[in-house]
ROLO-764308 format. One record per residue: x, y, z of N, C-alpha, C in turn. Coordinates in Angstrom, 1 decimal. Atoms other than C-alpha are relative to their C-alpha. Example, Ala and Ser with C-alpha at 12.3 -4.5 7.8 and 13.67 -1.06 7.14 Angstrom:
<recs>
     nx     ny     nz    cax    cay    caz     cx     cy     cz
    0.9   -1.2    0.0   12.3   -4.5    7.8    0.9    1.2    0.0
   -0.9   -1.1    0.0   13.7   -1.1    7.1   -0.8    1.1    0.8
</recs>
This chain:
<recs>
     nx     ny     nz    cax    cay    caz     cx     cy     cz
    0.4   -0.7   -1.2  -53.9   93.6   20.8   -1.4    0.5   -0.1
    1.4   -0.4   -0.1  -57.5   94.1   21.8   -0.1    1.3    0.9
    0.2   -1.2   -0.8  -58.8   97.3   23.2   -1.5    0.2    0.1
    1.4   -0.3   -0.2  -62.1   98.7   24.4   -0.1    1.5   -0.1
    0.4   -1.4    0.0  -63.4  102.1   23.3   -1.2    0.2    0.8
    1.1   -0.3   -0.9  -65.6  103.6   26.0   -0.5    1.3   -0.3
    0.6   -1.3    0.3  -68.0  106.3   25.1   -0.7    0.5    1.3
    0.5   -0.5   -1.3  -68.7  108.3   28.3   -1.1    1.0   -0.4
    1.2   -0.8    0.2  -72.2  109.9   28.4   -0.3    0.8    1.3
    0.1   -0.6   -1.3  -72.0  112.5   31.2   -1.4    0.4    0.3
    1.4   -0.4   -0.2  -75.7  113.5   30.8   -0.8   -1.2    0.6
    0.7    1.2   -0.6  -76.7  109.9   31.9    0.3    0.1    1.6
   -0.4    0.0   -1.5  -74.8  110.2   35.3    1.2    0.9    0.1
   -1.2   -0.9   -0.1  -72.6  113.3   35.7    1.0   -0.3    1.0
   -1.0    0.3   -1.1  -71.0  112.3   39.0    0.8   -1.2   -0.4
   -0.7    1.2    0.3  -70.1  108.9   37.8    1.0    0.3   -1.2
   -0.8   -0.3    1.2  -68.8  110.2   34.4    1.2    0.8    0.4
   -1.1   -0.8   -0.4  -66.7  112.8   36.1    1.1   -0.8    0.8
   -0.9    0.8   -0.9  -65.2  110.4   38.7    0.8   -1.0   -0.9
   -0.7    1.0    0.9  -64.4  107.8   35.9    1.1    0.7   -0.7
   -1.0   -0.7    0.8  -62.6  110.4   33.8    1.1    0.5    0.8
   -1.1   -0.4   -0.9  -60.7  111.7   36.8    0.9   -1.2    0.3
   -0.8    1.1   -0.3  -59.5  108.2   37.6    0.8   -0.5   -1.2
   -0.7    0.3    1.2  -58.5  107.5   34.0    1.2    1.0   -0.2
   -1.0   -1.0    0.2  -56.6  110.8   33.8    1.2   -0.2    1.0
   -1.1    0.1   -1.0  -54.6  110.0   36.9    0.6   -1.4   -0.1
   -0.6    1.3    0.3  -53.8  106.5   35.5   -0.4   -1.0    1.0
    0.4    0.9   -1.0  -55.6  104.8   38.3   -0.3   -1.5   -0.5
    0.3    1.3    0.6  -56.8  101.9   36.1    1.1   -0.7   -0.7
   -1.1    0.7    0.7  -53.5  101.2   34.4    0.6   -1.2    0.9
   -0.5    1.2   -0.6  -52.4   97.7   35.3   -1.1   -0.8    0.9
    1.1    0.7   -0.8  -55.8   96.8   37.0   -0.4   -1.3   -0.6
    0.5    1.3    0.5  -57.1   93.3   36.8   -1.5    0.1   -0.3
    1.4    0.3    0.1  -60.4   92.3   35.4   -0.3   -1.1    1.0
    0.1    1.0   -1.1  -61.2   90.6   38.7   -1.3   -0.7    0.1
    1.3    0.7    0.0  -64.8   89.5   38.1   -0.5   -0.1   -1.4
    0.5    0.2    1.3  -65.7   88.0   34.8   -1.0   -1.1    0.0
    1.0    1.0    0.0  -69.0   86.2   34.6   -0.7    0.0   -1.4
    0.6    0.0    1.3  -70.1   85.3   31.0   -1.5    0.2    0.1
    1.4   -0.3    0.1  -73.6   86.5   30.1   -0.5    0.7    1.2
    0.4   -0.8   -1.2  -73.6   88.7   33.2    0.7    1.3    0.0
   -0.7   -1.2    0.0  -70.9   91.2   33.8    1.5   -0.2    0.1
   -1.4   -0.1   -0.2  -67.2   92.1   33.8    0.3    1.1    0.9
   -0.3   -1.0   -1.0  -65.8   94.0   36.7    1.5    0.3    0.2
   -1.4   -0.4   -0.3  -62.6   95.9   37.4    0.0    1.3    0.8
   -0.1   -1.3   -0.6  -61.4   98.9   39.3    0.7    0.1    1.3
   -0.8    0.0   -1.1  -59.0   97.9   42.0    1.5    0.3   -0.5
   -1.3   -0.4    0.5  -55.7   99.7   41.3    1.1   -0.9    0.4
   -1.2    0.8   -0.3  -52.4   97.9   41.1    0.8    0.5    1.1
   -0.8   -0.6   -1.0  -50.7  100.3   43.4   -0.7    0.0    1.4
    0.7    0.2   -1.3  -51.5   99.5   47.1   -0.4    1.3    0.6
    0.3   -1.3   -0.7  -51.3  103.0   48.5   -1.2    0.8   -0.8
    1.0   -0.7    0.8  -53.4  104.4   45.6   -1.3   -0.6    0.2
    1.3    0.7   -0.1  -56.1  101.8   45.7   -0.7    0.2    1.4
    0.6   -0.2   -1.4  -56.6  102.2   49.5   -0.4    1.4    0.2
    0.4   -1.5   -0.1  -56.6  106.0   49.3   -1.3    0.2   -0.7
    1.2   -0.3    0.9  -59.2  106.1   46.5   -1.2   -0.8    0.5
    1.1    0.8   -0.5  -61.3  103.4   48.2   -0.7    0.7    1.1
    0.6   -0.7   -1.1  -62.0  105.8   51.0   -0.8    1.2   -0.5
    0.7   -1.2    0.6  -63.4  108.5   48.6   -1.2   -0.5   -0.7
    1.2    0.4    0.6  -67.0  107.8   47.8   -0.7    1.2   -0.8
    0.7   -1.1    0.7  -69.2  109.7   45.3   -1.5   -0.3    0.3
    1.4    0.1   -0.1  -72.9  110.4   45.7   -0.6   -0.7   -1.2
    0.7    0.6    1.1  -75.4  108.5   43.6   -0.4    1.1   -0.9
    0.5   -0.9    1.0  -76.5  110.1   40.4   -1.6   -0.1    0.1
    1.5    0.1    0.1  -80.2  110.9   39.9   -0.3   -0.9   -1.2
    0.3    0.9    1.2  -81.6  108.1   37.7   -0.7    0.7   -1.1
    0.6   -0.5    1.2  -82.6  109.0   34.2   -0.9   -1.0   -0.7
    0.8    1.0    0.6  -84.6  105.9   33.6    0.6   -0.6   -1.3
   -0.7    0.6    1.2  -82.0  104.6   31.1    0.1   -1.5    0.3
   -0.1    1.4   -0.1  -82.4  100.9   30.6    1.3   -0.6   -0.4
   -1.3    0.6    0.3  -79.3   98.8   30.8   -0.1   -0.9   -1.3
   -0.2    0.9    1.2  -78.1   97.0   27.6    1.4   -0.5    0.1
   -1.3    0.6    0.0  -75.1   94.8   26.9    1.0    1.1   -0.5
   -1.0   -1.0    0.3  -72.0   97.0   26.8    0.0    1.3    0.9
    0.1   -1.2   -0.9  -73.2   99.6   29.3    0.9   -0.2    1.2
   -1.0    0.0   -1.1  -70.9  100.6   32.1   -0.6    0.8    1.2
    0.5   -0.7   -1.2  -71.8  101.6   35.7    1.1   -0.3    1.1
   -0.8    0.3   -1.2  -70.0  101.9   39.0   -0.7   -1.1    0.8
    0.5    1.0   -0.9  -70.4   99.0   41.4   -0.1    0.7    1.4
    0.2   -0.6   -1.4  -71.5   99.8   45.0   -0.5   -1.0    0.9
    0.6    0.9   -1.0  -72.7   98.3   48.2   -1.1    0.6    0.8
    1.1   -0.7   -0.7  -75.3  100.8   49.3   -0.1    1.4   -0.5
    0.3   -1.4    0.4  -76.6  104.4   48.9    1.3    0.8    0.2
   -1.2   -0.9    0.0  -73.7  106.8   48.0    1.3   -0.7    0.4
   -1.2    0.8   -0.3  -71.1  104.0   48.2    1.0   -0.2   -1.1
   -0.9    0.2    1.1  -69.4  104.2   44.8    1.4    0.6    0.2
   -1.4   -0.5   -0.2  -65.6  104.5   44.8    0.7   -0.1   -1.4
   -0.9    0.2    1.2  -63.5  103.0   41.9   -0.4   -1.2   -0.8
    0.3    1.2    0.7  -65.0   99.7   40.9   -1.1    0.2   -1.0
    0.9   -0.2    1.1  -66.8   99.5   37.6   -0.4   -1.4   -0.5
    0.4    1.3    0.7  -68.9   96.8   35.9   -0.5    0.4   -1.4
    0.5   -0.1    1.4  -69.7   96.3   32.2   -1.0   -1.1   -0.2
    1.0    1.1    0.3  -72.8   94.4   31.2    0.5   -0.8   -1.2
   -0.5    0.9    1.1  -71.7   91.4   29.1   -1.0   -0.3   -1.0
    0.9    0.5    1.0  -73.2   90.3   25.9   -0.7   -1.3    0.4
    0.7    1.3   -0.3  -75.8   87.5   26.2   -0.7    0.0    1.3
    0.7    0.0   -1.3  -77.2   88.7   29.6   -1.5   -0.1   -0.3
    1.5    0.2    0.1  -80.8   87.7   30.2   -0.8    1.3    0.1
    0.9   -1.2   -0.1  -83.7   90.1   29.8   -0.3    0.3    1.5
    0.4   -0.2   -1.4  -84.6   89.6   33.5    1.2    0.6    0.7
   -1.2   -0.6   -0.7  -81.0   90.5   34.6    0.1    1.4   -0.5
    0.0   -1.4    0.5  -81.1   93.6   32.3   -0.9    0.8    0.8
    1.0   -0.8   -0.7  -84.2   94.7   34.1    0.4    0.2    1.5
   -0.4   -0.1   -1.4  -82.6   94.1   37.5    1.2    1.0    0.2
   -1.1   -1.1   -0.1  -79.5   96.3   36.7   -0.7    1.3    0.1
    0.6   -1.4   -0.2  -80.3   99.8   37.9   -1.1    0.0    1.1
    1.0    0.0   -1.2  -82.7   98.7   40.7    0.6    0.7    1.2
   -0.7   -0.6   -1.2  -80.1   99.9   43.2    0.4    1.4   -0.4
   -0.2   -1.5    0.2  -79.6  103.7   43.5    1.4    0.3   -0.6
   -1.4   -0.3    0.4  -75.8  103.4   42.8    0.3   -0.6   -1.4
   -0.2    0.6    1.4  -76.2  101.4   39.5   -0.7    0.9   -1.0
    0.5   -0.9    1.0  -76.6  104.2   37.0    1.0   -0.1   -1.2
   -1.0    0.1    1.1  -75.0  103.7   33.5    0.5    1.4   -0.3
   -0.7   -1.3    0.4  -72.5  106.5   32.6    0.7   -0.1   -1.3
   -0.7    0.2    1.2  -70.9  105.0   29.6   -0.4   -1.3   -0.7
    0.3    1.2    0.7  -71.0  102.3   27.0    1.2   -0.4   -0.8
   -1.1    0.5    0.9  -68.5  100.1   25.0   -0.5    0.4   -1.4
    0.3   -0.6    1.3  -68.5  101.7   21.6    0.3   -1.1   -1.1
   -0.2    0.8    1.2  -69.1   99.4   18.6    0.0   -1.5    0.3
    0.1    1.4   -0.1  -69.6   95.7   17.9    1.4   -0.7    0.1
   -1.4    0.5   -0.1  -65.8   95.1   17.5    0.4    0.0    1.4
   -0.4   -0.1   -1.4  -65.3   96.3   21.0   -0.7   -1.0    0.9
    0.8    1.0   -0.8  -68.1   94.1   22.4    0.5   -1.4   -0.2
   -0.6    1.3    0.2  -66.4   91.1   20.8    1.3   -0.1    0.8
   -1.3    0.0   -0.8  -63.1   92.1   22.5   -0.4   -0.3    1.5
    0.5    0.2   -1.4  -65.1   92.1   25.8   -0.2   -1.5    0.3
    0.2    1.5   -0.1  -65.9   88.4   25.2    1.3   -0.7    0.2
   -1.3    0.7   -0.1  -62.2   87.6   25.1    0.7    0.1    1.3
   -0.6   -0.2   -1.3  -61.4   88.7   28.6   -0.2   -1.3    0.8
    0.0    1.3   -0.6  -60.5   85.6   30.6   -1.1   -0.2    1.1
    1.1    0.3   -0.9  -63.5   84.1   32.5    0.0   -1.3    0.6
   -0.1    1.4   -0.5  -62.3   80.7   33.7   -0.1   -0.1    1.5
    0.0    0.1   -1.5  -62.4   81.5   37.4   -1.4    0.1    0.6
    1.4   -0.1   -0.6  -66.1   82.3   37.8   -0.1    1.3    0.8
    0.4   -1.2   -0.8  -67.8   84.8   40.1    0.9    0.0    1.2
   -0.7   -0.2   -1.3  -66.3   86.2   43.3   -0.7   -0.8    1.1
    0.7    0.6   -1.1  -67.0   84.5   46.6   -1.1    0.9    0.6
    0.4    1.4   -0.2  -69.5   83.5   47.9   -0.7   -0.6   -1.1
    0.7    0.5    1.1  -71.0   83.1   44.5    0.8   -1.0   -0.9
   -0.9    0.8    0.8  -68.0   81.4   42.9    1.4   -0.1    0.5
   -1.4    0.2   -0.5  -64.3   80.6   43.1    1.0    1.0   -0.6
   -0.8   -1.1    0.6  -63.0   83.8   41.4    0.7    0.8    1.1
   -0.7   -0.8   -1.0  -60.8   86.4   43.1   -0.9    0.7    1.0
    0.7   -0.7   -1.1  -62.0   87.9   46.4    0.5    1.4    0.0
   -0.4   -1.5    0.1  -62.0   91.7   46.0    0.7    0.4    1.3
   -0.6   -0.5   -1.3  -61.1   92.2   49.7    1.5   -0.5    0.0
   -1.4    0.5    0.0  -57.9   90.1   49.2    0.8    0.8   -1.0
   -0.8   -0.8    1.0  -56.9   92.2   46.2    0.4    1.3    0.6
   -0.3   -1.3   -0.7  -57.0   95.3   48.4    1.1   -0.2    1.0
   -1.1    0.2   -0.9  -54.4   93.7   50.7    1.3    0.4   -0.6
   -1.3   -0.5    0.5  -50.8   94.9   50.4    0.6   -1.0   -1.0
   -0.6    0.9    0.9  -49.8   91.7   48.6   -1.1   -0.5   -1.1
    1.1    0.4    1.0  -53.0   91.6   46.4    0.5   -0.2   -1.4
   -0.5    0.1    1.3  -51.2   92.2   43.2    1.4   -0.7   -0.1
   -1.4    0.5    0.0  -47.7   90.9   44.2   -0.1   -1.5    0.3
    0.0    1.4   -0.3  -48.7   87.5   45.6   -1.4   -0.7   -0.3
    1.3    0.6    0.1  -52.5   86.8   45.8   -0.4   -0.3   -1.4
    0.5    0.2    1.3  -53.5   87.3   42.2    0.9   -0.8   -0.9
   -0.9    0.8    0.8  -50.3   86.0   40.5    0.0   -1.5    0.4
   -0.1    1.4   -0.4  -50.3   82.8   42.6   -1.3   -0.7   -0.1
    1.3    0.7   -0.1  -54.0   82.0   42.9   -0.8    0.2   -1.3
    0.8   -0.3    1.3  -55.3   83.5   39.5    1.0    0.4   -1.1
   -1.0   -0.4    1.0  -52.4   83.4   37.0   -0.5    0.3   -1.4
    0.5   -0.2    1.4  -54.6   83.6   33.9   -0.9    1.3   -0.1
    0.8   -1.3    0.0  -56.4   86.9   34.8    0.5    0.9   -1.1
   -0.4   -1.1    1.0  -56.4   89.6   32.1    0.0    1.3    0.8
   -0.2   -1.3   -0.6  -55.3   93.1   33.0   -0.1    1.1   -1.0
    0.0   -1.2    0.8  -55.7   96.6   31.7    1.4    0.4   -0.2
   -1.3   -0.5    0.3  -52.6   97.8   30.0    0.1    1.5    0.4
    0.1   -1.4   -0.3  -53.4  101.5   30.1   -1.3    0.6   -0.5
    1.2   -0.8    0.3  -56.4  103.9   29.9    0.4    1.4   -0.3
   -0.3   -1.4    0.3  -56.4  107.3   28.4   -1.3    0.6   -0.6
    1.1   -0.8    0.5  -58.9  110.0   27.4    0.3    0.5   -1.4
   -0.2   -0.4    1.4  -59.3  110.7   23.7   -1.1    1.0   -0.3
    1.1   -0.9    0.4  -61.2  113.7   22.3   -0.8   -0.8   -1.1
    0.8    0.7    0.9  -64.1  112.4   20.3   -0.1    0.5   -1.4
    0.0   -0.6    1.4  -63.2  114.2   17.0    0.3   -1.1   -1.0
   -0.2    1.1    1.0  -62.6  110.8   15.3    1.4   -0.2   -0.4
   -1.4    0.2    0.3  -58.8  110.5   15.5    0.3   -1.4   -0.3
   -0.5    1.4    0.3  -57.2  107.5   13.9    1.0   -0.5    0.9
   -1.1    0.4   -1.0  -54.3  107.4   16.3   -0.4    0.6    1.4
    0.4   -0.5   -1.3  -55.5  107.6   19.9    1.0    0.9    0.7
   -1.0   -0.8   -0.7  -52.2  109.0   21.1    0.0    1.5   -0.4
    0.1   -1.4    0.5  -52.9  112.2   19.0   -0.9    0.8    0.9
    1.0   -0.8   -0.8  -55.8  113.1   21.3    0.1   -0.2    1.5
   -0.1    0.2   -1.4  -54.4  112.2   24.7    0.0    1.3    0.7
    0.0   -1.2   -0.9  -54.9  114.7   27.5    1.1   -0.2    1.0
</recs>
């Protein structure tokens, strides 16, 4: 079983860090699909499995964080957005092997501010194992259409029928960073 340890850095982007931890604590991401996986670019997730929850949370936006001039690197995590103060629940992780020019492009938009990073090389290699056979989302590729995932049958019909090999998040939880060997000992 692979897992990803995410180290949240609230001083990079306090609004994003707070929103992410809130969503994890309410189990929003449990069962969510890795719906956009583009090797040497990014991995994206953040559309909840539960129809009512995903549509309720989609309406709640958070303001952009003030940029701290932190340069993106592989393994860094940011909210995705579509304009100023548009962030809701969708997250992207910068994949290993991304080009230098793309790294420079991440963060050009006000809503792209890193708030966390995948911790450790073992975790970054687990990131490479997430299924990427469908390509980017439309119109850039033939992968899952985010808007269709938000439909009522997004998780019951659309994804299972059209994208049966997608990988999903089993569960997310917050662990105190005191270095526990068993994550369940530090669950909140």
